[in-house]
Backbone as CSV, one residue per row, in Angstrom:
resi,resn,N_x,N_y,N_z,CA_x,CA_y,CA_z,C_x,C_y,C_z
1,MET,144.997,80.168,220.924,145.009,80.038,219.859,143.782,79.156,219.321
2,HIS,143.684,79.636,217.903,142.445,79.612,217.498,142.594,78.245,216.486
3,VAL,141.694,77.013,216.538,141.916,75.964,215.881,140.967,75.585,214.908
4,ASN,141.009,75.309,213.385,140.112,75.899,212.395,139.913,74.516,211.163
5,VAL,139.192,73.755,210.843,138.878,73.445,209.628,138.305,74.480,208.412
6,ARG,139.185,73.979,207.430,138.614,74.685,205.974,138.417,73.901,204.878
7,ALA,137.327,73.501,203.987,136.921,73.269,203.009,137.261,73.607,201.417
8,ILE,137.912,72.537,200.949,138.025,72.942,199.561,136.965,71.676,198.987
9,ILE,135.816,72.382,198.491,134.524,71.385,198.114,134.618,71.533,196.600
10,GLU,135.254,70.588,196.224,134.995,70.349,194.653,133.406,69.579,193.920
11,ARG,133.536,70.070,192.756,132.952,69.391,191.880,133.149,69.450,190.672
12,GLU,132.639,68.674,189.661,133.089,69.114,187.954,131.753,69.220,187.628
13,SER,131.967,69.779,186.376,131.189,70.304,185.576,131.695,70.606,183.906
14,ALA,130.287,71.827,183.370,131.406,71.428,181.902,132.563,72.741,182.131
15,ALA,132.479,73.455,182.594,133.893,74.050,182.957,134.904,73.901,183.609
16,GLY,135.079,72.440,183.949,135.979,71.405,184.865,135.499,71.623,185.965
17,THR,136.854,71.640,186.598,136.816,71.076,188.056,136.628,73.067,189.144
18,GLU,135.462,72.665,189.955,134.953,74.399,190.691,135.182,73.655,191.832
19,ILE,135.373,75.262,192.392,135.328,75.133,194.211,134.365,76.311,194.514
20,VAL,133.677,76.177,195.633,133.241,77.223,196.459,134.082,77.847,197.245
21,ILE,133.607,78.981,197.000,133.928,80.395,197.439,133.365,81.625,198.133
22,GLN,133.758,82.308,199.116,132.626,82.988,199.627,132.981,84.404,200.175
23,ARG,132.268,85.455,200.294,132.678,86.317,200.765,132.521,86.746,202.394
24,ARG,133.771,87.023,202.858,133.791,86.889,204.603,133.146,88.198,204.758
25,VAL,132.123,87.927,205.680,131.210,89.510,206.196,131.280,89.671,207.447
26,LYS,132.094,89.773,208.542,132.097,90.097,210.045,131.824,91.231,210.259
27,SER,131.107,91.567,210.982,130.603,93.093,211.251,131.732,94.037,212.520
28,ASN,132.898,93.537,212.553,134.185,93.790,213.382,135.289,93.944,212.242
29,GLU,135.357,93.881,211.129,136.080,93.843,210.239,135.666,94.687,209.050
30,ASP,136.651,95.796,209.009,136.532,96.282,207.188,136.592,95.660,206.010
31,GLN,137.427,95.102,206.005,137.312,94.416,204.414,136.601,93.161,204.436
32,LYS,136.501,92.705,202.997,135.477,91.670,203.125,135.751,90.728,201.966
33,PRO,137.037,90.267,202.413,137.695,89.170,201.016,136.978,87.653,201.102
34,PHE,137.649,87.306,199.966,136.868,85.903,199.771,137.548,84.989,200.521
35,GLU,136.871,83.835,200.891,137.646,83.122,201.766,137.052,81.215,201.479
36,LEU,137.514,80.051,201.760,137.083,78.972,201.732,135.636,78.625,203.207
37,PRO,134.902,77.705,202.889,134.138,77.503,203.795,135.078,77.176,205.329
38,GLY,134.656,77.444,206.224,135.320,76.726,207.341,135.165,77.508,208.483
39,GLY,135.863,76.858,210.163,135.796,77.746,211.018,136.667,77.138,212.080
40,ARG,136.082,78.070,213.242,136.586,77.396,214.568,136.181,76.099,214.879
41,ILE,136.998,74.807,215.394,136.698,73.793,215.741,136.139,73.983,217.566
42,ASN,134.979,73.851,217.508,134.865,74.003,219.401,135.296,72.881,220.283
43,PRO,135.120,73.285,221.485,136.298,72.293,222.192,135.754,70.919,222.570
44,PHE,136.676,69.482,221.922,136.714,68.254,221.843,135.802,67.690,220.868
45,GLU,135.110,68.636,219.939,134.923,68.339,218.390,135.820,68.149,217.370
46,SER,135.472,66.987,216.728,136.050,66.032,215.773,136.252,67.253,214.693
47,TYR,137.251,66.885,213.936,137.183,67.647,212.316,136.500,67.390,211.648
48,VAL,136.018,65.948,211.578,135.082,65.517,210.765,133.717,66.463,211.041
49,SER,133.281,66.448,212.429,131.770,67.195,212.535,131.924,68.691,212.616
50,ALA,133.062,69.170,212.792,133.486,70.350,212.353,133.573,71.157,211.513
51,LEU,134.093,70.146,210.191,133.984,70.388,208.820,132.740,70.489,208.121
52,LYS,131.966,69.352,208.298,130.614,69.379,207.863,129.407,70.606,208.653
53,ARG,129.575,70.664,210.058,129.074,71.863,210.657,129.490,73.216,209.993
54,GLU,130.724,73.664,209.841,130.830,74.940,209.472,130.486,74.947,207.854
55,VAL,130.511,73.903,207.233,130.354,74.077,205.479,128.464,74.371,205.559
56,PHE,127.925,73.579,206.497,126.551,73.596,206.457,126.199,74.928,207.186
57,GLU,126.615,75.489,208.002,126.355,76.804,208.436,126.363,77.846,207.420
58,GLU,127.785,77.798,206.776,128.290,78.807,205.744,127.768,78.875,204.204
59,THR,127.477,77.816,203.886,127.206,77.352,202.298,125.753,76.805,202.164
60,GLY,125.181,76.213,203.197,124.147,75.166,203.569,124.491,73.666,202.329
61,LEU,125.302,73.545,202.015,125.791,72.375,201.341,126.108,71.645,202.737
62,ARG,125.843,69.938,202.292,125.527,68.740,202.977,127.081,68.159,202.767
63,VAL,128.298,68.070,203.385,129.405,67.426,203.173,129.263,65.465,202.986
64,ASN,129.317,65.371,201.623,129.420,63.697,201.873,130.319,62.817,201.303
65,LYS,130.997,63.617,200.775,133.023,62.772,200.658,134.128,63.814,201.636
66,ILE,134.874,63.123,202.155,135.932,64.000,202.541,137.422,62.964,202.098
67,TYR,138.280,63.627,201.202,139.424,63.082,200.673,140.052,62.734,201.916
68,GLY,140.611,61.633,201.910,141.591,61.648,203.279,140.448,60.947,204.477
69,ALA,139.110,60.572,204.614,138.619,60.146,205.887,139.008,58.871,205.983
70,GLU,139.248,58.250,205.092,139.314,56.770,204.766,140.565,56.019,206.072
71,THR,141.171,57.351,206.210,142.662,57.307,206.904,142.199,57.483,208.706
72,ARG,140.601,57.833,208.551,140.361,58.256,209.992,140.282,57.159,210.975
73,MET,140.734,57.195,212.131,140.686,56.791,213.262,140.516,57.043,214.781
74,GLU,139.948,56.339,215.405,139.993,57.054,216.867,140.200,56.220,217.564
75,THR,140.887,56.797,218.703,142.177,55.921,220.167,141.323,56.070,221.204
76,ASN,140.414,55.424,221.452,139.137,55.514,222.675,139.961,54.916,223.796
77,ASP,140.465,55.609,225.212,141.294,54.826,225.866,140.332,55.146,227.148
78,HIS,140.558,54.957,228.225,139.560,55.239,229.381,139.240,56.570,229.688
79,ASN,140.556,57.103,229.581,140.244,58.767,230.154,140.222,59.974,229.001
80,SER,140.117,59.051,227.613,140.374,59.745,226.536,139.851,59.722,225.292
81,ASN,139.995,60.045,223.800,139.501,59.714,223.080,139.964,60.881,221.808
82,VAL,140.650,60.175,221.195,141.503,61.258,219.901,141.124,60.959,218.290
83,GLU,141.078,61.443,217.832,140.638,61.410,216.466,141.725,61.698,215.743
84,ILE,142.069,61.180,214.712,143.063,61.046,213.874,142.974,60.597,212.150
85,LEU,143.035,62.033,211.389,143.069,61.378,209.918,144.239,62.245,209.417
86,LYS,144.223,62.083,207.945,144.975,62.643,206.782,144.166,63.713,206.097
87,PRO,144.586,64.961,206.437,143.965,66.245,205.728,144.635,66.697,204.483
88,PHE,144.072,67.644,203.504,144.456,67.576,202.224,146.134,68.665,202.737
89,ALA,146.028,69.557,203.500,147.178,70.674,204.256,146.968,70.964,205.300
90,ILE,147.989,70.986,206.445,147.816,71.975,207.041,148.557,73.126,207.681
91,TYR,147.973,73.894,208.097,148.549,75.613,207.989,148.841,76.054,209.970
92,GLN,149.719,76.677,209.517,149.726,77.514,211.142,150.645,78.886,210.769
93,THR,149.753,79.531,211.256,150.268,81.268,211.362,151.707,81.430,212.163
94,VAL,152.368,82.086,211.440,153.606,82.245,211.997,154.014,83.795,212.306
95,ASP,152.947,84.615,211.486,153.018,85.805,212.212,151.775,86.464,211.521
96,GLY,151.092,87.401,212.444,149.853,87.892,211.576,148.799,88.595,212.883
97,PRO,147.730,88.727,212.499,146.811,89.506,213.238,145.980,88.044,214.270
98,VAL,146.050,87.369,213.760,145.570,85.838,214.813,146.523,84.746,214.864
99,ASP,146.801,84.415,216.225,147.627,82.893,215.804,146.572,81.938,216.110
100,SER,146.597,80.798,214.856,145.875,79.944,214.521,146.785,78.905,213.985
101,LEU,145.832,77.537,213.858,146.431,76.452,212.748,144.966,75.908,212.662
102,GLY,145.599,75.070,212.001,144.203,74.387,210.826,144.647,73.297,210.248
103,ALA,143.454,72.942,209.466,143.327,72.059,208.499,142.449,71.996,207.293
104,TYR,143.134,71.936,206.129,142.333,71.895,204.893,142.056,70.301,204.494
105,PHE,140.506,70.170,204.254,140.103,68.834,203.466,139.766,68.968,202.238
106,ARG,139.947,68.195,201.770,139.026,68.498,200.096,138.175,67.403,200.401
107,CYS,136.709,67.969,199.973,135.806,67.318,200.106,134.715,67.416,198.953
108,GLU,133.662,66.515,199.086,132.449,66.705,198.013,131.373,67.157,198.714
109,ALA,130.456,68.125,197.999,129.223,68.458,198.742,128.148,68.369,198.263
110,GLN,126.678,68.312,198.774,125.540,68.173,197.826,124.622,69.079,198.410
111,GLY,123.447,69.869,197.672,122.391,70.644,197.908,122.906,71.801,197.284
112,THR,121.634,72.649,197.490,121.840,74.199,196.886,122.432,75.075,197.725
113,LEU,122.994,75.970,196.908,124.304,77.235,197.470,123.008,77.855,198.395
114,LEU,123.534,78.706,199.747,122.887,79.590,200.361,123.099,81.083,199.521
115,HIS,122.751,81.956,199.504,122.814,83.023,199.066,123.399,83.720,200.349
116,GLN,123.275,83.725,201.308,123.970,84.254,202.507,124.310,83.347,203.680
117,GLY,125.470,83.092,204.621,125.646,81.985,205.331,125.495,83.324,206.517
118,ASP,126.713,81.992,207.358,126.797,82.284,208.582,128.124,83.320,208.544
119,GLU,128.073,84.648,208.340,128.932,85.784,208.355,129.505,85.358,206.907
120,THR,128.658,84.979,205.830,128.893,84.715,204.437,127.799,85.367,203.444
121,ASP,128.721,86.183,202.218,127.776,86.251,201.234,128.506,86.040,199.755
122,ASN,127.970,86.070,199.205,127.974,85.914,197.312,129.298,84.206,197.375
123,ILE,128.055,83.628,197.717,128.587,82.029,198.176,128.525,81.278,196.382
124,MET,129.637,81.244,196.100,129.901,80.485,194.608,130.463,79.470,194.207
125,TRP,129.930,78.935,192.948,131.000,78.202,192.520,131.641,78.613,191.726
126,ILE,133.446,78.283,191.751,134.477,78.848,190.933,135.068,77.878,189.625
127,SER,135.269,78.381,188.674,136.102,76.947,187.831,137.625,77.333,188.719
128,VAL,138.447,76.471,188.905,139.633,76.158,189.199,140.345,77.578,188.154
129,ASN,140.091,77.101,186.766,140.993,78.361,185.682,140.638,79.365,185.676
130,GLU,139.350,79.689,186.055,138.675,81.217,186.356,139.549,81.904,187.669
131,LEU,139.391,80.881,188.640,140.241,81.199,189.790,141.695,81.863,189.262
132,ILE,142.290,80.659,188.663,143.710,81.183,188.619,144.228,82.572,187.742
133,SER,142.839,82.661,186.714,142.827,83.940,185.854,142.314,85.090,186.948
134,SER,141.959,85.288,187.598,141.281,85.832,188.594,142.304,86.484,189.719
135,LEU,143.202,85.457,190.181,143.754,85.493,190.968,145.333,86.181,190.119
136,ASP,145.605,85.972,188.943,146.660,86.237,188.158,146.579,87.837,187.716
137,ASN,144.957,88.291,187.612,144.715,89.559,187.192,144.524,90.271,188.433
138,GLN,144.385,90.062,189.968,144.627,90.532,191.047,142.902,91.082,191.035
139,GLU,142.053,90.233,190.412,140.716,90.980,190.276,140.110,90.168,191.216
140,ILE,140.526,89.521,192.524,139.950,88.680,193.616,140.655,88.705,194.764
141,ASP,140.344,88.875,195.976,141.249,89.283,197.326,140.629,88.499,198.002
142,PHE,141.584,87.311,198.586,141.284,86.186,199.806,142.322,86.640,200.974
143,SER,141.271,86.431,201.824,141.573,86.784,203.552,143.146,85.808,203.757
144,TRP,143.954,86.450,204.450,145.195,86.405,204.533,145.268,84.618,204.612
145,VAL,144.798,84.116,205.852,145.214,82.571,205.999,144.567,81.692,204.789
146,ASP,143.094,81.869,203.871,142.829,81.508,202.777,143.700,81.786,201.493
147,LYS,144.232,82.472,201.316,145.128,83.126,200.424,146.505,81.936,200.437
148,SER,147.161,81.543,201.417,148.130,80.413,201.217,147.289,79.035,201.274
149,GLY,146.329,78.836,201.603,145.426,77.504,201.241,145.113,77.441,199.829
150,ILE,144.535,78.584,199.002,144.075,78.692,197.715,145.455,78.032,197.171
151,LEU,146.477,78.884,197.261,148.046,78.616,196.390,148.388,77.309,196.459
152,TYR,148.054,76.997,197.907,148.863,75.654,198.138,148.050,74.551,197.107
153,TYR,146.680,74.595,196.871,145.792,74.110,196.408,145.868,74.203,194.925
154,LEU,146.202,75.084,194.430,146.574,75.689,193.061,147.814,74.954,192.383
155,ARG,148.909,74.966,193.041,149.997,73.977,193.112,149.561,72.566,192.965
156,TRP,148.958,71.753,193.737,148.574,70.722,193.626,147.750,70.146,192.720
157,PHE,146.783,71.151,192.043,145.980,70.913,191.166,146.896,70.934,189.759
158,LYS,147.715,71.971,189.290,148.536,71.880,188.343,149.319,71.039,188.459
159,GLU,149.757,70.408,190.012,150.783,69.346,189.460,149.784,67.768,188.856
160,GLN,148.376,67.456,189.674,147.996,66.464,189.188,147.346,66.604,187.713
161,GLN,147.134,67.783,187.010,146.717,67.821,185.932,147.992,67.473,185.119
162,ALA,149.568,67.809,185.449,150.489,67.027,184.640,150.370,65.525,184.745
163,VAL,150.240,64.870,185.921,150.295,63.371,185.931,149.262,63.084,185.319
164,ASP,148.481,63.482,185.233,146.894,63.003,184.299,147.322,63.049,183.131
165,SER,148.240,64.402,182.305,148.506,64.219,181.340,149.361,63.276,180.903
166,ILE,150.433,62.931,181.449,151.677,62.072,181.320,150.812,60.575,181.008
167,GLU,149.710,60.705,182.177,149.200,59.022,182.096,148.439,58.550,181.206
168,ASP,147.842,59.942,180.503,146.614,59.480,178.884,147.661,59.632,177.968
169,ASN,149.058,60.516,177.714,150.113,59.823,176.875,150.684,58.168,177.057
């Protein structure tokens, strides 16, 4: 089983909220879908360390804020150490080509995007509104795992907009 971290990197711009997406480029795969930055956690690597490492390797950005990190704690014992924190969402594949589970984290990052990262290219900021339109018009294809993560994020995003609209009135 693969254990992964995935990043939903957000920023605000004139176009509204934007997130980072990238094309997955693996030599052993024929398809080149879009995905969110992230990947496998190394043995005994923390979620936070893995997220920061994967984002940097794939995008060149340095994570400077992780939503939910304020809940992080470690339980150091005489023969173990366990990290626990609140992610944005978790996933588990219940069918598919790879048995995996992982955590999505909303975060912010700084720096300049790479043109090409670790098994990635076409790394870009995309506005949430453009992403919704591209998905509705089937103009963009996401990896099988991140399609679910993106749809979950977009549902949450729309709910947040509705809450914000009510609070503004």
